[in-house]
N, C-alpha and C positions, 0 to 999 in steps of 0.2 A: 398306601405306602406300607411296606413291611416294617415290622418292628426293628429298631436299631440292633445291629449285630454286636454282641458283647465282645470286648477285646480278647484275643486268644491268649491262652497260657503258653508261654514260649519256653522251650528247652534251652539250656545254656550250653551250646556247643563250643568247640575250640575257637571258631572265628568270633562268635559272640563274646566269649570270654576275653579274647584279645581286644575287642572293642571296649569292653568295660575297663580292662586294665589300662588301655591307652587313654580313655577318658579320665580315669582316676589319676593317672600320672599327670595329665594336663591340669586337672583340678588342683593336684598337690603343688604343681609348679606355680599356678596362679596364686595359691595360698601363700607360697613363699614370697612371690613378688609383692603381694598385698602387705605382708608383714614387713618386708623391707621398705615399702613405701611409707609405712607408718613410723619407721625408725630412722629415716634419713631425710635430709633436705634434697628435694628433687627439682625438676625443671620448672621454671616459670617460662611460659612460651606463648604461643600465638592464640591463646584463648580457646574457646569451645564453639562447636557448630551451633548456629541458630537455625532451627528448622523453619525457615520462612517458606512454607509450602507453596511452591509456585504452581499456578494453574498451567497445565500443559496441553489442554484442549485436544486437538487431533494429531498430536505428535506420533510419528510412525518410524520405527527402526527400519532404515533402508539399507539393504545389503548389496544390491546392485550386482548380483552374480547368479549364475545358473546353479540349480541344485545338482548334487552329484548323483549319478545313477545308483539305484538301490543296490545293485550287485556290488558296488564298490565298498559297501559297509556290511552287508548281511552275510553271516556265516551259513555254511551248508549244514542243515540239521544233522547232528551226530558227529560232526567233525570239529576239530579244534581250529582256531585261527592261526595261520602261519605267523602273523604279526598283528599287533594292535596299534591303532592310532591313539595317542594320548589326547584326551579332552579334559581341559581344566575347568572345574566347577567350584566357584566360590559360594559359600553357604553361610547364612546367618548362624551364629554359634549355637543357638537353641535347637536348630534342625540338623546340625552336623552329624551326630551319631546315627540318626535315622537315615539320612541320605547316604552315609558310608555303608550302612548295612544294605540299603536298597540297591546301591550300585554293585555291590558284591553279588547279591542275588541275581540281579539282571544280567550281569556279565556271565554268570554260570549257565544261563539259558542259551542253548545252541542256536536259537533263532534270533538272538540279540545281535546288534552290530559288533563288528570286530574293532572295538575301541576299548581303551582303558580310561574310565572316568576317574580323574584325579581330584578328589574332594578335599577342599581346604576351608576351615572355618575362618571367617573374616568379620570383624566388627564393622558397623556402618561407616565409620570414619576411614578405615583402611580401604574399603570398597570405593568410597568416594574418590580417593586419590588414585587408587590403582586402576580404575576403569578409564582413565585418560587414554586417548587413542594411541599415544606414543609410549606408554609405559611398558617396560620389557617383560613383566610377569603378568600381563593382562590376561584374564580368563576368557574362556569361550562361552561360559554361562555364569549367571549370577542368581542366587536365590536369596533375595532380601526378605525381611519379616514384616514389612509394612509398605504400602504404596506411597507413603509420605517420603520414604527414602529414595524411591525411584524418581519422584518429582525433584527432590533435592539434588540428586546426581545429574539429572537432565540439566538443571540450572547451572551447576558449578563445573561439571566435566563436559558439558555440551554433548551428552551421550545421545539425546534424541530417541530414547528407548520408549517403547509402548508398554505401559503396565499390562501385565497378563493376569488372567483370572487365577485366584488362589487355588492350589491343589490340596492344601492342608491349613488348618488353623490350630491355635493354641490359646485358650482364653487367658486373659490377665487375671491373676489371683493374688491375694495377699498371703505370702508365706509367713506363718506365725508360730512362735514357740507354743507347744501344746498347753503349757501351764497358763500362759496369757490368754489363749483362745478359750480355755475352760472358764475363765472369769467373765467372758462377754455375756451380756444379758440378752442375747438374741443376735440376729443378723444385723450387723452395723450398717449405717449409711456412710457414704464417702465423707460427709462432714465430720462424723465421729472419728473416722480413721485419721484424718489429716489435721483436725483442730482440737484434739483432746489434750489433756495434760501430758500424755505420753504418745505423741503422734508417731505414725509409721516413719521409717527412714525411706529414702528414695535413691535410686541411681540417677545420675544427671539427665534431666529431660532433654537437654540439647544434644546429647550424644548417645543415648540409649533408648531403645524402643519401650522398655518397661517404664522408664521415667516419663517419656513423652506421652504414652497412653494414659498413665496415671494422672499427670497434671492436666491433660486435656479433658479428662473425665471428672476430676474433682473440682477444678477451679470454677466451672459454671455453676456449681452448687453453692458457692460462697458469695456473700454480699461483698461489695467493694471494701467495706470496713473490715470484714473478716479476712479478706484476701491480703490486705495491707499488714495484718498481724501474722497470718498463717504462713505465707510464702517465705518471708525471711527466716522463720523458725525451721521450715522444711529444708531450706537452703543450707542452714548451719549443719544439718546432719547428713547432707547428701554425700554419696560416694561416687567415684568415677564409673563403677561398673557393678553389675549384679554379682559377679564373682567376688568382688571385694566384700559385699554384704554377706554372702554365704560364708566366706572365710572368717569374717568378724563373728558371725554366729557360732561357728565351730570352735573358735577360740574362747569366746565368752558370750553366751546367749543374751546377756543383758545389753551387749553392745549393739545388737541388731535383732531385737525380738520380733519385729514385724516389718516386712518390706515387700513391694510388688515385684512379681516375677511372672514368667510364662508358666502355665501348668506343666509343660514339658520339662522345664528346668527344675521345678519342684520335684517332679517324679524322678528325674535323673539324680538330683541331690540325695533324695531319700534312699535310692538304690546304692549309691556310692558311699554314703555316710549313714549307715543304719543306726549308729549310736547318737546321731544328731538329727533325728528325723523332725520335720516340721509338718504342720497341717495347713490346709488351705482355708482361707476366709474370703467369701465373695460378698461385695457390697449389695445391699438390698435393691439398689437401682439397676443392677445388672453390670456387666463388664464388657469392655471391648476385647478384641482378640488380636494376637499376632497373626498376620496373614502371609503365608509362604507361597511365593509365585516364582516361576522360572522365567528369567529374562535372557533372551538369546543375544549375545554380543559377539558371536563367532564371525570371523572375517574369511574363513576358509570354507569352501562349499562342503567338503567331507565332514568337517566338524559341525558345520551348521546343521547338516542332516542328522548327525548323531545327537545333537541337542534336541532337535524336534522329536526324534524317536524316544528320547528320555522323557520329554514332555508327555507323550502319549502314555508311557508306562506309569508315570506318576499318578495317573487317574484310574489305574486298574485295581480290582479287588486285592490282588497280591500286594500291591504297594500299600493299600489301606491297612492290611494286616501288619505290615512292618511298621508303618507309622504308629499304629495303636500300641505296639510293643514299646515304643519310645515316647509315649505320651502325646502324640500328635493326632489330631482328628482329621481324617480325610474329608474333603468336600464332596467326594464322589460316592463314598460308601458310609452311611451314618454309623457311628459307633458311640457307645457310652464309655466314659472313663471312670474307673473307680477312684474315689477320693480317700485320702489317708484317714484312718480312724480318728475321730475327734474334730474333723473339719466342720466348718460352720457355713451353712448356706448352699443351696443348689446353684450350680454354675449356669447362668443364663447369659448367653452372648448377645450383646447389644451392638448398635451400629459403630462403625469405625469413625473416630473424629475426623472431620474434613480438614483440608489444608488451612482454611481461614482460622479455624479454632486453634489448631496447632500453632500457627503463627502468633495469634493473640496471646495464648497462654505462655509461650516461650519468651515473648517480649516482656511479660510481667515477671517471669522468673529472672530474666537477664537483668532487669532493673533492680532486683533484690540481691544480686550477686556482684562479685568484683569484676570490674572492667579492666581492660589492658591498654597500656601505652607501649607500643613495641617498635623497635627499630630492627628491621630485617635486613641482613647483610649477606650477599651472595658472592661466592668465589667465581671470578670469570678469568682466571689465569689460563694460560695456554693448554695446560693438561686437561681442561674441561672439554677440549675438542676430541679427546680419546674416544675411539669407536666402541660402541656397545651394540653388537649385531649390525643392524642397518641404520642405527641412530648414533647419538653421541651422549656423553655424560651431561653436557649442558642442555641438550634438547630434552632429555628426560627430566632434568631438574627444573627447567623452565616451565614445562607443562604441569608438573606436580606442584610447583610453587604457586602457579596461577590458580589451580583448583583450590589449594588450601587457603590462599588469601581471599578467594571469592567466597569461601564458606564462613569467614569471620562475621560476627555480629556487626551491625552497622554502628553500634555504640563504641566499637574499638577505635583507638587512635593508632595509626600505622604509618611508618615511613620505610623507604627502601633505598639501600645503597648497594653498589657493586664494588669489588676490589680486585686488584692484582698487584703490580708494582708500577708506581708513578701513574696510576690510572686517572688521578685528578690533576696531573701535571707533575713536574719534577719535585720529588720529595713528598708527594702526597699519594698514598697508595689507594685511597678510596675516592669514589665519586657519588654524589647524591643524585638519585633519579627522582625521588619523591620525598619531600620533607615529612616529618611526623605531623599528621593531621587526622581529623575525625572522618571516619567512613560514612557518617551521617551526611556529609557534604558530597553530593553526587559528582561534582567536579573533581574533588580530591580522590574519590573512589575510582573514577575513570582514569586519573593520572597514575594511581598505583597499578591498576590493571594494565595500562599501557606500558609502564615501566617493567612489570613482571614479564611482559611479552618480548622484551628486547635483550634479555640476558645473552642470547647467542650472538647478537650483533656486537657485544662488548668484549668478547673473548680475546685474550692476548696478554703476554707478559708472564712474570713470575708470581709467586704467592707472597704478597706483602701482608702477612697475617697479623703479627703482633702490633704493628703501628695502627692497623685498622681497628683491632679490638679496643685499643686504648682510646682512639678517637671516637669510636661509637659509644663507649662508656661515658666519655666526657659530654657528648651531645645529649645523651639521655639524662645525665645528671643535670645539665643546664636547663632542660625542659621538663624536669621532674614534675609529675602530677601526683599529689598526695592522695587523691581519691582513687588511684588505680594501682595495679601491679605494673611496675616499670621494668621492661626487659629488653635485652639485646639478644637476637637470635643469629648465630653465625653458622653458615653452611659452607664447608670447604672440602676439597678433595686432595689437599697436600699439606706440606710442612712449610714453616716460615722460610722464605727464600730472599728476603730483603737484607743484603749485607750492610746497608746503611741505616737500618731501622733498629729499634730497641730489641733487647734480648728477652727471653722468657723470664729470667729473674728480674729484669728491670720492669717488665709488664706487671708481674706479680707484686713487686714492691709499690708500683704506682697505684694498683688497685687497692692494696692494703691501706696505703696512706689516704686515698680518696674515699674509702668506704665510710658511710655514715649509717650506723645501725637503725637510726630513726628514719632513714630514707634508703631502704634496701633496693639495689638494682641487680637483677639476675642476668647472668650471661649463660645462655644455653648454646652449646656447641654441637654440631652435627657433622660427622666425618663420613665422606663418601669414598669408597674404594680402599685399596690396601696401602696407599701411600701417605696416609695421615699419621700424625703423631698422637695416638690416643692418650698417652700418659700426660703430655703437655696440655691437651685440650681438657682432659679430666681435671687436672689441677686448677685450671682457670675457672671452670664451671663450679667445682665444688667449693671454692672459696667465695663464690658470689651467688649463694642461695639457689644453685641449679645443678645440672648434671650434663654429662657428655653422652651422646647417642651415636652408635657406630652402624654404618651400612656397608659391610665388607664387599658385597656384590650388588649389582643393579637390582636383582630380584628382591633384595632386602629393603629397597627404598620405600616401598609402600608402608610396610609395617613400622619401620623406624621413623619415618616422617610423621606418621599418624601418632605414634607414641610421644615423640618429642614435641609436637605442636599442640596436642589436644589432651593428653593424659596427665593431669596434675591436680593437686588440691591446693587452692590458694586462699589464705585468710589473713586479714590485717596487712595486706601488702606483701606477704611472704608466701612462697610455695613450699609446702613441707609434706 
C-alpha cells in the first residue's frame, strides 16, 4: 500500500470564500440563537430522541422503477446544459461545507449529469421527520453521519433504507482549550475525561452524533458505581448541540473548555474563529468516527440516477482532495490530517458502537435526565384539508406527528387529543383519542400510534382553539407528575373561531390564576401556514414557560417541528 497522501494546500478562490462566508454567517446565526436560548424561557415539548438502535437485518430500499437512460442526464463534453434537474441532498451538518464544495466542482465537469445538486444541512432529528414518504420537502438523497441514524429512521419513518458504505469519516475528538490541554499529564483515558473533577461537557447523546458516540465509548469503561455518579453530572452540563458548545466557548472558554466533536467540526471552527482556536485530545483507548454515507431516497428515475452518479463521484481521488480540505477523511484515498499545535494524542479510529451498545447507554442517560408528561393536541378543523401539492396539510401533519411520537423514549408519558368546534359534542371542542399514559406500556404505545394515524379521519369544523387550550391545561394540571416536565403541545393552522368559547383575554386570565410556580406547566404552540395568529399564540406560550414556533409554508414543517419538539433544555421541571 502506498504512503498516505498528505492533504493538499488549497487556494482560497471566490467560490471557496463564499463558502467560508456562508458558513461563518450560519455559525454566527447559531451563536445568536444559542445566546437567546440562554437568556429566555423556551419550549417544553415532546422530549428527546432515544437512539434505540433497531436491528434492520436485510432491509433493502426498493424503488420499483426503471433507471433513466444515461443520455437523459449526461452532458455533452464541452457543452453547457440547456437546463438542469434539481436534486435535493440533505447532509449531516459536519459534512455540509465539503459536500457543497464537491457538488460545485462536480457540476463544473462537462461530463457530469445535467443536474443541480441542492445541498442542505440537516440535523438528525430534522431528517428523521422530513424523510417521511409524504413530507413536501423530502430530499432525493440523505447523507447521515452514523449508521445508527439510518436504523433509527427506518424504525420511525418506515423508510426501509439500506445502510450504504461510508465514503468519508471524521474521528471523534475532544475539542479542548489549549491552556487546559497543556496541563494534561499525557494522553487521557475516557474515564479521566468524563469522571474528573472538571469533566468534559457533552451535546445530548439522544439527538447528536457527537454525544451518542462519546457516551457509547465512555460508559463501558465505567463500573456501575461510577456510572451512577458520572452520568448525572454529565447530564447537568449537557447542551442541545455542538454549536451551542462552540458558542459557549467563544463567549467564555471557562463555560465549555472541553467537549467532544468531529475532527471536521474542530477544523472548521478553528478556520472560522482563529482567535478562539481549540486543540484536539484523543483518548488513549482510541476513538470512534462519524461515518458519512449516501442514502438514495429518490422516487424519480432521473434523480435516482443522478444520486447514483454522485455516489460514484464521492469515491474518486478528486472528491478525496476536497474532503481533506474540509477535514474529512476519504475511505477511498488514505490521507493524513494535520492536528492543531498543542493537540494531545494520535488519532486512532476504533470500531463504531453497535446498536445494542447505543441503546443501553442512552437508556442509562435517559434515566438520569428529566422525563416528560405530555398532552399532544392536534388541530383537525376543516382548513386542515387544504391542498399542498398532491397532499393536504393534515396528511403532512399526520405523518410527521406519527414519526415524532414514535421517536420518543419509552419512559415518556403521552396523551393525544384532536380539536375543532364541538368535536367532542355540543360545547366541547376537543376529543380525547388517547389518555396520558406511559409509553412503557405496549398497549398504550399502540393506542397512541393508532390515534396519531387517524387525524385525517377526524377533519371537519372550525377552530375551537382557546377552549381547547384551557381544557388541556386543566387536564395536565389534574394529572401533574412532580417527577417530570409537564407540557401541553398545541399544533394548529388557524385562529380561534368558536363564537361561544372563551376569548384570548379570558384564557390568559384563567392561565394566570391557575398557574402554580411550584408546579409549572408549559404550553408549546406550533402554527402551520399563514392563517395562524402568531401574536396570540406567542403570548400564551411565553406566559407558560414555553414558546411559539411558526411554519409559514409546508417546506418549513420539518425544521420547525424538530425544533419545537426536541430542542430544549429542561431542569427542575422547567425548560429554560
